[in-house]
C-alpha positions, 0 to 999 in steps of 0.5 A: 499499499502506497504511503500518503504524501506528508510534509516533504522533509527538511531541504538540502543545502545546495553544494557550494557552486564556483562562484561561492568559492572565492566569497568564502576564501576571503570571508576566511581570516586564514585565507592569506591575500597578497595584493600588489601595491601601486608604486604611486600608493607609496609614501614617501619620506621626501614629502613630509615636514622635516622638523630640525634640530635644536638651534644650539645644536651646532654650537654645541658641537663646535664647543666640543671641537674646539675643546678636542682641538686645544687638547690635540695641539696642546698634547702634539705640541708637548710632545714636539717639545719633549723629542726635541729637548732630549735629541733636536736632531732626531727629527729635523735632521733626516726629515726636515720637512715631517714637522710642518707637514703635521702640523699643517694636518693638524690644523685643517684637521681642527679647522675642519672639525669646528668648521664642520658642524655648520655644514652636518647639522641643516641636513639633519632632522626628525619627524614623528608620525603615528605609527613610527620616528623618521630621522634623517642624517648625512652630507655626502652618504645620507641617510633616513631611518625609520623607528616603528613604534611597534618594533620598540623595546624601550628609549633612553635619554643621554646628556653629557655636561656640554649637552646640559650646558646647551639645554640639549639632550639625545634619546636612543630607541632600542628595538625588540629583540636587542641591539644596540639601539639607534640615537637622536642627537640634537634635541632640547631636553624638553622636547627629548623628553616629551618624545620619550613619553609620546614613544612610551605612550604609543608602545603601550597602545600598541602592546594592548590590542596584541594582549586583547588578542592573546586573551581572546584566543585563549579564551576561544581555546578554553571553551572548545575544551 
């Protein structure tokens, strides 16, 4: 005897079509996408507004160069007098041109070290952005360094007695995983402290989402057990 026609059973889900596969892959968080980025969309460091270093930084470098030059000239003069007093002909006898040449080289080096900050300092600068710090330096060989805040482990201020005399400080940024770090010279002491605090805050804000993500992952794993 034939069975009476009843309510139809639950309809089966249609098999996924080929058109639905790309949408599922895009919605899946485990699917890796690596699209191309056009060159016109890349950010350029040359388009940022570089901030100059402190106005007294060049003078501080010049004072330091003068101190070193005086120490070098005093040491060279003392050595010359000592050698000449013990044996006057040991240098001027066989090589009479050597003392004038050495003094000329020393004089050129001292003058160059005093004047060089006037050329090098104006070509340095820094930029503080939301996610990183840029620092440029160099005259003949120029470089631009980027310090991402999410890769910074800690920061440190440096201030020598001569720096404090001019109200300056240097900021060292140490990357995560160890390393010697990179130093930004020529900052005002107040600016360096404000920048250190800002980087510390950005480090904490960058670490918070990662910590929350780890907590959610751990909670999901515990719920699935």
